[in-house]
N, C-alpha and C positions, 0 to 999 in steps of 0.2 A: 485629684481634680479639687480644685479650690470652691469654697463655697460661692465667692463671687461669680465665677464661671457658670456654676449650676443655677444660681439664680438668673445670671443673663440667660441662659439656655430656656428657662421655665417662664421668661417673659413671651417667648413665640407662642402664639395659640396651639400651631399644629404639634409643637413638643409637648405642651400641658395635656393635648389629647392624646398623645402617643403614651405617655406617662399614666395618665389615668387608666386608658384601655388597659395596660399591662396590669396595673393593679386589680382591676375588675376581674379579668382573666385569672390572674393567680387566686382570687378570692374564690371564683367560682369553680376553680379545678379543686380546690381544697374541700369546698363544701360537697361537691360531688364524691370526692373518696369517702368524706364521712357517712354521706346518705347512701352509698354503694355498701359501706362495712355494716350500717345497720340493716339492711335490707337482706343482704347475705346472712347475716346471723340470724335475722328472724326466720328465714327459710331453712338454712342448715345449720353448720357447725363452724368452729374454729378452722378445721381442715380446708372447710369449703371456702372459707374468708381467705386463707392462705393461697388456695389455687387461683380465685380470683384476682387477687392482688398481682399474683405471677403472671397470669394471663394478659393483665392491663399493663405489666411493665416490658414483654417481650418485644413490641414494636418499637418500644424505645430503645431498648438494649441492642437489637439484632444490629441495627447499622454501625454501632460502635464495635460491636465485637467484628462483624466483618470487616472493618477497616483495620482493626486490631490484626486479624490474623494475614494479612498479606504482607 
């Protein structure tokens, strides 16, 4: 996509809101993972942290694995 097309799209108010909301969501998700890691490490150990991240990824990976299995 050309830079001029991106600039033209960002002139629209709703597109700017959509881009900004995506950026805020990504930032929040990243901060939540860091906070979760510190909380789990404070309570348990590295193995607990691995299990926690595994449990967090299962809902995102399960649909992809189900589609791939068919």
